[in-house]
C-alpha atoms as an extended CHARMM CRD file, in Angstrom:
* protein
*
       182  EXT
         1         1  MET       CA             10.6710000000        1.7240000000       11.9470000000  PROA      1               0.0000000000
         2         2  ARG       CA              8.5120000000        5.7520000000       12.6570000000  PROA      2               0.0000000000
         3         3  VAL       CA              6.0250000000        7.5200000000       11.2390000000  PROA      3               0.0000000000
         4         4  ILE       CA              8.1570000000       10.1850000000        9.0310000000  PROA      4               0.0000000000
         5         5  ALA       CA              5.1400000000       13.2730000000        9.1070000000  PROA      5               0.0000000000
         6         6  GLY       CA              1.7610000000       14.5540000000        9.6070000000  PROA      6               0.0000000000
         7         7  THR       CA             -0.5600000000       14.0130000000       12.6410000000  PROA      7               0.0000000000
         8         8  ALA       CA              1.6540000000       10.6280000000       14.2380000000  PROA      8               0.0000000000
         9         9  ARG       CA              5.0510000000       12.6160000000       13.3170000000  PROA      9               0.0000000000
        10        10  SER       CA              7.9780000000       10.6530000000       15.2650000000  PROA      10              0.0000000000
        11        11  LEU       CA              5.9550000000        7.8530000000       17.0060000000  PROA      11              0.0000000000
        12        12  PRO       CA              8.1090000000        4.2710000000       16.7070000000  PROA      12              0.0000000000
        13        13  LEU       CA              6.1730000000        1.2280000000       14.4800000000  PROA      13              0.0000000000
        14        14  LYS       CA              6.5970000000       -2.7150000000       15.8230000000  PROA      14              0.0000000000
        15        15  THR       CA              7.4780000000       -4.7170000000       12.9660000000  PROA      15              0.0000000000
        16        16  PRO       CA              6.9670000000       -8.3790000000       13.1990000000  PROA      16              0.0000000000
        17        17  GLU       CA             10.4910000000      -10.0790000000       13.7650000000  PROA      17              0.0000000000
        18        18  GLY       CA             11.7190000000      -12.6560000000       10.9100000000  PROA      18              0.0000000000
        19        19  LEU       CA             12.1240000000      -12.4190000000        7.1660000000  PROA      19              0.0000000000
        20        20  ASP       CA              8.6720000000      -12.6620000000        6.4310000000  PROA      20              0.0000000000
        21        21  THR       CA              8.7260000000       -9.0680000000        5.8090000000  PROA      21              0.0000000000
        22        22  ARG       CA             10.6090000000       -6.1940000000        4.1660000000  PROA      22              0.0000000000
        23        23  PRO       CA              9.3740000000       -2.8310000000        6.2120000000  PROA      23              0.0000000000
        24        24  THR       CA             10.3230000000       -0.0420000000        3.7850000000  PROA      24              0.0000000000
        25        25  THR       CA             13.1140000000        2.1680000000        4.4790000000  PROA      25              0.0000000000
        26        26  ASP       CA             12.5330000000        5.7960000000        6.4740000000  PROA      26              0.0000000000
        27        27  ARG       CA             13.9330000000        7.5020000000        3.5610000000  PROA      27              0.0000000000
        28        28  ILE       CA             12.3120000000        5.2590000000        0.8430000000  PROA      28              0.0000000000
        29        29  LYS       CA              8.7620000000        5.4920000000        2.8320000000  PROA      29              0.0000000000
        30        30  GLU       CA              9.9720000000        9.3660000000        3.0890000000  PROA      30              0.0000000000
        31        31  THR       CA             10.3520000000        9.6910000000       -1.1440000000  PROA      31              0.0000000000
        32        32  LEU       CA              7.4070000000        7.9000000000       -1.9550000000  PROA      32              0.0000000000
        33        33  PHE       CA              5.1490000000       10.2640000000        0.6750000000  PROA      33              0.0000000000
        34        34  ASN       CA              6.4100000000       13.2710000000       -1.1340000000  PROA      34              0.0000000000
        35        35  MET       CA              5.0360000000       12.0090000000       -4.2350000000  PROA      35              0.0000000000
        36        36  LEU       CA              1.8880000000       10.7180000000       -2.6000000000  PROA      36              0.0000000000
        37        37  GLN       CA              0.7260000000       14.5250000000       -0.8170000000  PROA      37              0.0000000000
        38        38  PRO       CA             -0.9220000000       15.7220000000       -3.4100000000  PROA      38              0.0000000000
        39        39  TYR       CA             -3.5810000000       13.0690000000       -3.5810000000  PROA      39              0.0000000000
        40        40  LEU       CA             -3.6180000000       11.9410000000        0.1520000000  PROA      40              0.0000000000
        41        41  ASN       CA             -5.9930000000       14.5140000000        1.3810000000  PROA      41              0.0000000000
        42        42  ASP       CA             -9.5540000000       13.2120000000        2.6920000000  PROA      42              0.0000000000
        43        43  ALA       CA             -7.6650000000       10.0070000000        0.4370000000  PROA      43              0.0000000000
        44        44  VAL       CA             -8.8690000000        6.6080000000        0.8140000000  PROA      44              0.0000000000
        45        45  PHE       CA             -6.0900000000        4.5100000000        0.5670000000  PROA      45              0.0000000000
        46        46  VAL       CA             -5.5890000000        0.4300000000        0.3370000000  PROA      46              0.0000000000
        47        47  ASP       CA             -2.2480000000       -1.5010000000        1.4650000000  PROA      47              0.0000000000
        48        48  LEU       CA             -1.6930000000       -4.2260000000        0.0640000000  PROA      48              0.0000000000
        49        49  PHE       CA              0.3210000000       -6.9930000000        1.5040000000  PROA      49              0.0000000000
        50        50  SER       CA              0.8610000000       -4.2020000000        4.7510000000  PROA      50              0.0000000000
        51        51  GLY       CA              3.8370000000       -6.4290000000        6.8290000000  PROA      51              0.0000000000
        52        52  SER       CA              3.5850000000       -3.7770000000        9.7320000000  PROA      52              0.0000000000
        53        53  GLY       CA              1.2190000000       -1.7380000000        8.3560000000  PROA      53              0.0000000000
        54        54  GLY       CA              3.3310000000        0.6200000000        8.0360000000  PROA      54              0.0000000000
        55        55  ILE       CA              2.2250000000        2.4870000000        5.0490000000  PROA      55              0.0000000000
        56        56  GLY       CA             -1.0950000000        3.4800000000        5.5770000000  PROA      56              0.0000000000
        57        57  ILE       CA             -0.6160000000        4.4050000000        8.5960000000  PROA      57              0.0000000000
        58        58  GLU       CA              1.4790000000        6.7240000000        7.1240000000  PROA      58              0.0000000000
        59        59  ALA       CA             -1.2950000000        7.8720000000        4.8240000000  PROA      59              0.0000000000
        60        60  LEU       CA             -3.2360000000        8.2300000000        7.7910000000  PROA      60              0.0000000000
        61        61  SER       CA             -0.9280000000       10.2280000000        9.4780000000  PROA      61              0.0000000000
        62        62  ARG       CA             -0.6020000000       12.5910000000        6.6260000000  PROA      62              0.0000000000
        63        63  GLY       CA             -4.7000000000       13.1200000000        5.6940000000  PROA      63              0.0000000000
        64        64  ALA       CA             -6.2820000000       10.0210000000        4.4990000000  PROA      64              0.0000000000
        65        65  ARG       CA             -9.5590000000        9.7150000000        5.3730000000  PROA      65              0.0000000000
        66        66  HSD       CA             -9.7070000000        5.9780000000        5.7100000000  PROA      66              0.0000000000
        67        67  ALA       CA             -6.8650000000        2.8570000000        4.9490000000  PROA      67              0.0000000000
        68        68  TYR       CA             -7.4530000000       -0.5300000000        4.8120000000  PROA      68              0.0000000000
        69        69  PHE       CA             -4.8190000000       -2.6070000000        5.3040000000  PROA      69              0.0000000000
        70        70  ALA       CA             -4.5660000000       -6.1970000000        3.8880000000  PROA      70              0.0000000000
        71        71  GLU       CA             -2.6720000000       -9.0390000000        5.3310000000  PROA      71              0.0000000000
        72        72  ASN       CA             -2.7380000000      -12.7020000000        5.8440000000  PROA      72              0.0000000000
        73        73  ASN       CA              0.7960000000      -13.5190000000        8.2370000000  PROA      73              0.0000000000
        74        74  LYS       CA             -0.4720000000      -13.7020000000       11.7170000000  PROA      74              0.0000000000
        75        75  ARG       CA              2.7670000000      -12.1720000000       12.9860000000  PROA      75              0.0000000000
        76        76  ALA       CA              2.2960000000       -9.4730000000       10.8710000000  PROA      76              0.0000000000
        77        77  LEU       CA             -1.9090000000       -9.0380000000       11.6250000000  PROA      77              0.0000000000
        78        78  THR       CA             -0.6380000000       -8.5060000000       15.4550000000  PROA      78              0.0000000000
        79        79  CYS       CA              1.7580000000       -5.8370000000       14.4270000000  PROA      79              0.0000000000
        80        80  ILE       CA             -0.8430000000       -3.9770000000       12.3150000000  PROA      80              0.0000000000
        81        81  VAL       CA             -3.3200000000       -3.9270000000       15.2490000000  PROA      81              0.0000000000
        82        82  ASP       CA             -0.5800000000       -2.8960000000       17.9560000000  PROA      82              0.0000000000
        83        83  ASN       CA              0.2920000000        0.2520000000       15.8020000000  PROA      83              0.0000000000
        84        84  LEU       CA             -3.3150000000        1.1660000000       14.9720000000  PROA      84              0.0000000000
        85        85  GLN       CA             -3.9310000000        1.0570000000       18.0450000000  PROA      85              0.0000000000
        86        86  PHE       CA             -0.0430000000        3.3190000000       19.2650000000  PROA      86              0.0000000000
        87        87  THR       CA             -1.1110000000        5.8570000000       16.7690000000  PROA      87              0.0000000000
        88        88  LYS       CA             -5.1980000000        5.8460000000       17.9530000000  PROA      88              0.0000000000
        89        89  PHE       CA             -5.8090000000        5.5200000000       13.6400000000  PROA      89              0.0000000000
        90        90  MET       CA             -7.7570000000        2.3640000000       15.0000000000  PROA      90              0.0000000000
        91        91  PRO       CA            -11.5070000000        4.1560000000       14.1750000000  PROA      91              0.0000000000
        92        92  GLN       CA             -9.9310000000        5.1860000000       10.3820000000  PROA      92              0.0000000000
        93        93  ALA       CA             -9.1660000000        1.8910000000        9.7760000000  PROA      93              0.0000000000
        94        94  THR       CA             -9.8350000000       -1.7990000000        8.0070000000  PROA      94              0.0000000000
        95        95  LEU       CA             -7.7810000000       -4.4240000000        8.2350000000  PROA      95              0.0000000000
        96        96  LEU       CA             -9.2120000000       -7.4390000000        5.8140000000  PROA      96              0.0000000000
        97        97  ARG       CA             -7.6100000000      -10.8180000000        7.6350000000  PROA      97              0.0000000000
        98        98  GLN       CA             -6.6290000000      -12.7900000000        4.0470000000  PROA      98              0.0000000000
        99        99  ASP       CA             -4.7340000000      -12.1830000000        0.9400000000  PROA      99              0.0000000000
       100       100  ALA       CA             -4.5840000000      -10.1370000000       -0.9240000000  PROA      100             0.0000000000
       101       101  VAL       CA             -6.6820000000      -11.1620000000       -4.0670000000  PROA      101             0.0000000000
       102       102  SER       CA             -9.6370000000      -12.2850000000       -0.7660000000  PROA      102             0.0000000000
       103       103  ALA       CA             -8.9440000000       -8.9510000000        0.2320000000  PROA      103             0.0000000000
       104       104  LEU       CA            -10.3950000000       -6.9500000000       -2.1020000000  PROA      104             0.0000000000
       105       105  TYR       CA            -13.5260000000       -8.1410000000       -1.8920000000  PROA      105             0.0000000000
       106       106  GLY       CA            -14.2220000000       -6.9910000000        1.8060000000  PROA      106             0.0000000000
       107       107  ILE       CA            -13.2140000000       -2.6420000000        0.5810000000  PROA      107             0.0000000000
       108       108  HSD       CA            -17.6130000000       -0.9330000000       -0.0750000000  PROA      108             0.0000000000
       109       109  GLU       CA            -16.4420000000        2.3570000000       -1.3470000000  PROA      109             0.0000000000
       110       110  GLN       CA            -17.8140000000        4.1580000000       -4.1990000000  PROA      110             0.0000000000
       111       111  ALA       CA            -13.5310000000        4.8610000000       -5.3030000000  PROA      111             0.0000000000
       112       112  VAL       CA            -10.2200000000        3.7880000000       -3.9570000000  PROA      112             0.0000000000
       113       113  ASP       CA             -7.5880000000        7.1400000000       -4.4590000000  PROA      113             0.0000000000
       114       114  ILE       CA             -4.5420000000        5.3340000000       -4.2550000000  PROA      114             0.0000000000
       115       115  ILE       CA             -4.0990000000        1.2490000000       -3.5410000000  PROA      115             0.0000000000
       116       116  TYR       CA             -0.3030000000        0.9200000000       -2.5000000000  PROA      116             0.0000000000
       117       117  MET       CA              1.0950000000       -3.0640000000       -3.0650000000  PROA      117             0.0000000000
       118       118  ASP       CA              4.8330000000       -4.4750000000       -1.1290000000  PROA      118             0.0000000000
       119       119  PRO       CA              4.2860000000       -8.2260000000       -2.5170000000  PROA      119             0.0000000000
       120       120  PRO       CA              6.8840000000      -10.4370000000       -1.9690000000  PROA      120             0.0000000000
       121       121  TYR       CA              9.4080000000       -9.7940000000       -5.0620000000  PROA      121             0.0000000000
       122       122  ASP       CA             10.1180000000      -11.9730000000       -7.7900000000  PROA      122             0.0000000000
       123       123  HSD       CA              6.5200000000      -13.5360000000       -7.6040000000  PROA      123             0.0000000000
       124       124  ASP       CA              4.2840000000      -12.1450000000       -9.9280000000  PROA      124             0.0000000000
       125       125  TYR       CA              1.8210000000      -11.2570000000       -7.0570000000  PROA      125             0.0000000000
       126       126  GLU       CA              1.1110000000       -7.7920000000       -9.0300000000  PROA      126             0.0000000000
       127       127  LYS       CA              0.3820000000       -9.1050000000      -11.8310000000  PROA      127             0.0000000000
       128       128  GLN       CA             -2.3480000000      -11.2720000000      -10.5330000000  PROA      128             0.0000000000
       129       129  ILE       CA             -3.4530000000       -8.0820000000       -8.2630000000  PROA      129             0.0000000000
       130       130  LEU       CA             -4.1130000000       -6.0770000000      -11.2540000000  PROA      130             0.0000000000
       131       131  SER       CA             -5.5240000000       -8.6690000000      -13.4210000000  PROA      131             0.0000000000
       132       132  ALA       CA             -8.1300000000       -8.8690000000      -10.7110000000  PROA      132             0.0000000000
       133       133  LEU       CA             -8.4790000000       -4.9840000000      -10.1760000000  PROA      133             0.0000000000
       134       134  ARG       CA            -10.3440000000       -4.6610000000      -13.2120000000  PROA      134             0.0000000000
       135       135  ASP       CA            -12.8650000000       -5.7890000000      -12.3550000000  PROA      135             0.0000000000
       136       136  PHE       CA            -14.1730000000       -3.6350000000       -8.9740000000  PROA      136             0.0000000000
       137       137  PRO       CA            -16.1540000000       -0.4950000000       -8.7230000000  PROA      137             0.0000000000
       138       138  TRP       CA            -14.0690000000        0.9850000000       -7.1020000000  PROA      138             0.0000000000
       139       139  VAL       CA            -10.7790000000        1.4330000000       -9.2890000000  PROA      139             0.0000000000
       140       140  THR       CA            -11.8360000000        4.2330000000      -11.5540000000  PROA      140             0.0000000000
       141       141  ALA       CA             -9.3460000000        5.5920000000      -14.0510000000  PROA      141             0.0000000000
       142       142  ASP       CA             -8.8830000000        8.2890000000      -11.1970000000  PROA      142             0.0000000000
       143       143  THR       CA             -7.4300000000        5.2320000000       -8.6520000000  PROA      143             0.0000000000
       144       144  LEU       CA             -3.3430000000        5.4450000000       -8.6540000000  PROA      144             0.0000000000
       145       145  ILE       CA             -1.6360000000        2.4620000000       -8.1150000000  PROA      145             0.0000000000
       146       146  VAL       CA              1.9280000000        2.7440000000       -6.4940000000  PROA      146             0.0000000000
       147       147  ILE       CA              3.4950000000       -1.2150000000       -6.6550000000  PROA      147             0.0000000000
       148       148  GLU       CA              6.4780000000       -2.3660000000       -4.6930000000  PROA      148             0.0000000000
       149       149  SER       CA              8.9720000000       -4.3540000000       -6.5010000000  PROA      149             0.0000000000
       150       150  SER       CA             12.0450000000       -5.6860000000       -7.4130000000  PROA      150             0.0000000000
       151       151  LEU       CA             14.1340000000       -4.0070000000       -9.9630000000  PROA      151             0.0000000000
       152       152  SER       CA             14.1500000000       -6.9150000000      -12.3990000000  PROA      152             0.0000000000
       153       153  THR       CA             10.3750000000       -7.2280000000      -12.4120000000  PROA      153             0.0000000000
       154       154  ASP       CA              9.1280000000       -5.7840000000      -15.4470000000  PROA      154             0.0000000000
       155       155  PHE       CA              6.0130000000       -4.2360000000      -16.0650000000  PROA      155             0.0000000000
       156       156  SER       CA              5.6280000000       -4.3290000000      -20.2200000000  PROA      156             0.0000000000
       157       157  TYR       CA              2.4430000000       -5.5570000000      -20.1330000000  PROA      157             0.0000000000
       158       158  LEU       CA              0.8220000000       -2.9200000000      -18.4040000000  PROA      158             0.0000000000
       159       159  HSD       CA             -0.4100000000       -1.2690000000      -21.2810000000  PROA      159             0.0000000000
       160       160  GLU       CA             -2.1970000000       -4.6500000000      -22.6010000000  PROA      160             0.0000000000
       161       161  MET       CA             -3.9160000000       -5.4460000000      -19.0840000000  PROA      161             0.0000000000
       162       162  GLY       CA             -5.6680000000       -1.9580000000      -18.8290000000  PROA      162             0.0000000000
       163       163  TYR       CA             -3.3050000000        0.6810000000      -17.1350000000  PROA      163             0.0000000000
       164       164  LEU       CA             -1.7530000000        3.6200000000      -17.9150000000  PROA      164             0.0000000000
       165       165  LEU       CA              2.3490000000        3.5920000000      -16.3580000000  PROA      165             0.0000000000
       166       166  GLU       CA              2.4500000000        6.6150000000      -15.2700000000  PROA      166             0.0000000000
       167       167  LYS       CA              6.2270000000        6.5070000000      -13.4240000000  PROA      167             0.0000000000
       168       168  GLU       CA              8.5880000000        4.5870000000      -12.5570000000  PROA      168             0.0000000000
       169       169  LYS       CA             10.8400000000        5.5330000000       -9.1520000000  PROA      169             0.0000000000
       170       170  CYS       CA             14.0400000000        3.7980000000       -9.0040000000  PROA      170             0.0000000000
       171       171  TYR       CA             15.9270000000        2.8770000000       -5.9270000000  PROA      171             0.0000000000
       172       172  LYS       CA             19.2150000000        1.0590000000       -5.2290000000  PROA      172             0.0000000000
       173       173  THR       CA             17.7600000000       -2.4410000000       -4.5780000000  PROA      173             0.0000000000
       174       174  ASN       CA             13.7180000000       -1.9440000000       -5.2050000000  PROA      174             0.0000000000
       175       175  LYS       CA             11.5310000000        0.6660000000       -6.9340000000  PROA      175             0.0000000000
       176       176  HSD       CA              7.9650000000        1.8470000000       -6.7400000000  PROA      176             0.0000000000
       177       177  VAL       CA              5.7350000000        1.7290000000      -10.3150000000  PROA      177             0.0000000000
       178       178  PHE       CA              3.0090000000        4.3420000000      -10.6540000000  PROA      178             0.0000000000
       179       179  CYS       CA             -0.2970000000        3.2790000000      -13.2980000000  PROA      179             0.0000000000
       180       180  ARG       CA             -3.6090000000        3.4870000000      -13.6840000000  PROA      180             0.0000000000
       181       181  LYS       CA             -6.5780000000        2.0590000000      -14.8290000000  PROA      181             0.0000000000
       182       182  ILE       CA             -7.4930000000        3.3520000000      -18.6460000000  PROA      182             0.0000000000
């Protein structure tokens, strides 16, 4: 795994051993960031269920001002720290060493520009996070929320939860769902 573009382009990133994380492939990451690029300059980026930190680091490499990384797996946390130090992005990062819902309380911003989450598939974690996000003042109608999920994950509940589905991008084995608070 590597940084695709930006100031840290081509730098290799460590990934945790084992099956606890699913690093986003370079091809999917490149597609995702081609869609996110217009929103990244000077952005505050939140990477929930961070794994190796590759998504948040890619955001920093491409112009985000600050990134929050939420992760509670010890091996993954070690990778995030190593990757942030190696890419020299540690000063622009806040590491939240806890579960994703609890980590939301550690974000102290006027507004967050992009929230990205890649929870374990088929456990409804995205629904829990979206429910919690409604109560934070830093999640505005301008905040773009991106969810990576299995192809079978149903998001028909978004509107009734107060979110507008903007786009859904499907790949062979998973998809990205883009939404905003109404």
